[in-house]
VOZATI-793452 format. One line per 2 residues: number of its first residue (from 1); for each residue x, y, z of N, C-alpha, C. Coordinates in steps of 0.05 Angstrom, whole numbers. Layout:
VOZATI-793452
NUM = X/Y/Z/X/Y/Z/X/Y/Z  ...
end
This chain:
VOZATI-793452
1 = 244/256/31/239/228/37/265/214/43  266/201/66/291/188/73/293/160/60
3 = 315/147/64/320/122/50/300/100/58  293/99/83/273/79/92/246/83/79
5 = 237/108/78/212/115/65/213/108/35  236/114/23/239/109/-6/238/79/-11
7 = 252/63/5/251/34/2/223/23/6  209/33/26/182/24/32/164/31/8
9 = 167/55/-2/150/64/-25/156/47/-50  181/40/-55/188/24/-78/175/-4/-75
11 = 175/-16/-52/163/-42/-47/133/-40/-51  121/-19/-42/92/-15/-46/85/-13/-76
13 = 101/2/-90/96/5/-119/98/-22/-133  118/-39/-126/121/-65/-138/96/-83/-132
15 = 86/-81/-107/62/-96/-100/38/-86/-117  35/-60/-119/13/-49/-135/15/-58/-164
17 = 39/-57/-175/43/-65/-203/36/-95/-207  44/-112/-188/38/-140/-190/8/-146/-187
19 = -5/-133/-169/-34/-138/-164/-50/-127/-187  -44/-103/-196/-59/-90/-217/-52/-100/-245
21 = -28/-113/-247/-17/-121/-273/-14/-97/-292  -7/-74/-279/-4/-49/-293/25/-40/-287
23 = 42/-38/-308/70/-30/-303/74/0/-298  53/16/-302/55/45/-297/59/50/-267
25 = 73/72/-261/77/80/-234/59/105/-229  38/102/-213/21/125/-208/35/146/-191
27 = 26/170/-192/36/192/-175/30/184/-146  48/191/-128/45/182/-100/20/193/-86
29 = 8/214/-97/-16/225/-85/-41/221/-102  -38/206/-124/-61/200/-141/-78/179/-129
31 = -105/182/-131/-123/162/-121/-121/137/-139  -113/115/-127/-110/90/-142/-137/79/-151
33 = -158/86/-136/-185/76/-143/-198/94/-163  -197/121/-159/-209/139/-179/-196/137/-206
35 = -170/131/-206/-155/130/-232/-160/103/-246  -172/84/-232/-176/57/-244/-152/39/-241
37 = -131/48/-227/-107/31/-223/-114/7/-207  -131/11/-186/-141/-11/-169/-171/-9/-167
39 = -184/-31/-160/-212/-30/-153/-216/-43/-126  -240/-42/-115/-245/-52/-88/-240/-82/-86
41 = -242/-97/-108/-237/-125/-108/-207/-131/-105  -190/-113/-113/-161/-117/-111/-150/-110/-83
43 = -166/-95/-68/-156/-85/-42/-148/-108/-23  -164/-129/-20/-155/-151/-2/-128/-164/-11
45 = -124/-166/-37/-98/-177/-47/-75/-158/-41  -80/-132/-45/-59/-112/-38/-52/-114/-8
47 = -73/-115/8/-68/-116/37/-53/-142/45  -60/-164/33/-47/-189/38/-17/-187/31
49 = -11/-175/8/17/-172/-1/32/-153/17  19/-132/26/31/-113/45/38/-128/71
51 = 20/-144/81/25/-159/105/49/-177/102  51/-191/80/73/-209/75/100/-194/72
53 = 100/-174/56/124/-159/50/136/-145/75  118/-133/91/127/-116/113/124/-130/140
55 = 114/-155/140/110/-171/164/94/-155/185  71/-145/176/53/-131/193/26/-145/192
57 = 8/-137/210/-19/-148/210/-38/-124/206  -55/-127/186/-75/-106/180/-102/-117/187
59 = -115/-106/207/-141/-117/216/-163/-113/195  -182/-131/195/-204/-128/176/-218/-101/178
61 = -219/-90/202/-232/-64/206/-218/-42/190  -193/-46/182/-178/-26/166/-181/-31/136
63 = -196/-51/127/-199/-56/99/-219/-35/87  -209/-11/85/-224/11/76/-208/24/53
65 = -220/27/30/-204/39/8/-192/66/14  -205/82/31/-194/108/38/-167/106/52
67 = -163/85/67/-137/82/81/-114/75/62  -122/64/39/-102/55/20/-106/68/-7
69 = -116/92/-7/-124/105/-32/-101/115/-49  -79/122/-36/-55/132/-51/-30/117/-41
71 = -9/119/-56/16/107/-48/26/120/-22  23/147/-20/31/161/4/16/150/29
73 = -11/146/26/-26/136/49/-18/108/56  -12/92/36/-3/64/42/24/65/57
75 = 42/82/48/68/84/60/65/93/89  49/113/94/45/122/122/32/100/139
77 = 13/86/128/-1/64/143/20/43/150  35/34/131/55/13/135/76/23/156
79 = 85/47/154/104/58/173/93/57/201  68/65/204/55/65/231/52/36/241
81 = 44/18/223/41/-10/231/67/-23/239  88/-16/224/115/-26/231/124/-16/258
83 = 120/10/263/129/21/289/112/10/312  86/5/307/69/-7/328/77/-36/334
85 = 85/-50/313/93/-78/316/119/-80/333  136/-60/330/162/-60/345/159/-52/374
87 = 137/-38/380/133/-27/407/125/-48/426
end
């Protein structure tokens, strides 16, 4: 994992901790929903915070728990959104 990915992941973890009010750091491949770390009601708040932190736009059509199920998936989604925004 390079420095940019690591920074992005750290920011995502901070967002997850703030939204879930859970100080634990889940494994990067652990399902945040299956583990109870997040529920579907928290997803819009997580997405909103991701948009603010990374200055990206996440369309409503992407508000699917599968796209944001793990920290790794969130990191990849944000990386793709950032690169699309710059293009």
